[in-house]
C-alpha positions as semicolon CSV with decimal commas, in nm:
position;residue;x (nm);y (nm);z (nm)
1;Q;-0,003;-0,003;-0,006
2;V;0,148;0,336;-0,103
3;Q;0,114;0,624;0,129
4;L;0,189;0,988;0,086
5;Q;0,175;1,264;0,347
6;E;0,228;1,626;0,294
7;S;0,410;1,848;0,536
8;G;0,489;2,218;0,572
9;P;0,372;2,545;0,705
10;G;-0,001;2,622;0,688
11;L;0,060;2,996;0,663
12;V;0,291;3,179;0,428
13;K;0,319;3,553;0,398
14;P;0,268;3,734;0,041
15;S;0,596;3,735;-0,157
16;Q;0,727;3,454;0,038
17;T;0,818;3,099;-0,086
18;L;0,588;2,811;-0,013
19;S;0,774;2,470;0,068
20;L;0,592;2,142;0,095
21;T;0,733;1,781;0,129
22;C;0,576;1,472;0,047
23;T;0,716;1,162;0,236
24;V;0,639;0,840;0,046
25;S;0,600;0,504;0,198
26;G;0,515;0,169;0,033
27;D;0,719;0,234;-0,271
28;S;1,012;0,389;-0,412
29;I;1,009;0,724;-0,572
30;T;1,244;0,584;-0,802
31;T;1,029;0,307;-0,930
32;A;1,013;0,299;-1,306
33;Y;0,775;0,497;-1,495
34;T;0,618;0,648;-1,191
35;G;0,555;1,001;-1,171
36;Y;0,509;1,208;-0,844
37;T;0,271;1,498;-0,886
38;W;0,175;1,843;-0,695
39;I;-0,170;1,924;-0,744
40;R;-0,395;2,202;-0,556
41;Q;-0,735;2,298;-0,485
42;P;-0,809;2,668;-0,436
43;P;-1,131;2,739;-0,201
44;G;-1,448;2,678;-0,442
45;K;-1,240;2,609;-0,724
46;G;-1,142;2,284;-0,923
47;L;-0,813;2,083;-0,903
48;E;-0,506;2,241;-1,060
49;W;-0,205;2,022;-1,182
50;M;0,118;2,213;-1,074
51;G;0,399;1,977;-1,189
52;V;0,558;1,634;-1,180
53;I;0,898;1,479;-1,097
54;R;0,933;1,150;-1,264
55;F;1,111;0,834;-1,135
56;D;1,424;0,952;-1,336
57;G;1,435;1,308;-1,171
58;S;1,285;1,481;-1,481
59;T;1,050;1,746;-1,399
60;Y;0,732;1,907;-1,593
61;Y;0,542;2,197;-1,469
62;N;0,206;2,380;-1,544
63;P;0,281;2,632;-1,791
64;S;0,085;2,918;-1,613
65;L;0,300;2,838;-1,294
66;K;0,647;2,761;-1,448
67;S;0,828;3,049;-1,357
68;R;0,738;3,004;-0,985
69;T;0,756;2,635;-0,947
70;S;1,024;2,395;-0,836
71;I;0,959;2,033;-0,766
72;S;1,280;1,846;-0,639
73;R;1,341;1,513;-0,465
74;D;1,556;1,355;-0,193
75;T;1,597;0,968;-0,291
76;S;1,766;0,902;0,057
77;K;1,439;1,003;0,241
78;N;1,206;0,897;-0,040
79;Q;1,057;1,242;-0,031
80;F;0,977;1,502;-0,318
81;S;0,926;1,857;-0,252
82;L;0,756;2,170;-0,376
83;Q;0,859;2,521;-0,391
84;L;0,642;2,793;-0,499
85;T;0,796;3,147;-0,495
86;S;0,634;3,504;-0,453
87;V;0,313;3,365;-0,327
88;A;-0,022;3,554;-0,337
89;P;-0,346;3,518;-0,167
90;D;-0,452;3,353;-0,484
91;D;-0,222;3,065;-0,393
92;T;-0,422;2,985;-0,088
93;A;-0,550;2,613;-0,152
94;V;-0,546;2,264;-0,029
95;Y;-0,209;2,123;-0,173
96;Y;-0,197;1,744;-0,269
97;C;0,084;1,517;-0,336
98;T;0,016;1,199;-0,563
99;S;0,162;0,911;-0,702
100;G;0,076;0,836;-1,077
101;A;-0,253;1,027;-0,958
102;R;-0,358;0,688;-0,817
103;Y;-0,254;0,733;-0,469
104;W;-0,307;1,064;-0,288
105;G;-0,176;1,238;0,040
106;Q;-0,466;1,370;0,263
107;G;-0,375;1,718;0,152
108;T;-0,266;2,027;0,349
109;Q;-0,407;2,373;0,369
110;V;-0,189;2,650;0,292
111;T;-0,314;2,999;0,356
112;V;-0,131;3,312;0,220
113;S;-0,192;3,602;0,417
114;S;-0,027;3,874;0,602
């Protein structure tokens, strides 16, 4: 059973960097052909795909967020991370990490506010 758990601060000030980590258990993040994604859902809106880091370390981002988004990984800890720079109140959302969109973390609320 693959499990994912998001962690990070729940409150970020405008213009700062949002940093979240996803810890994966039950599978290696280097398992062939698996992609690990970040998805968010702002209040009252639909899901937004932010980006993916694949098993080989390659990354792909939502073009609308690409200039502010970075996804990295620590294979020794079986974790992958999200950084979103220059955040604004519109970045307030529940942030999810997923494994191949099949397994999801429970989500973590991040609020951008001064």
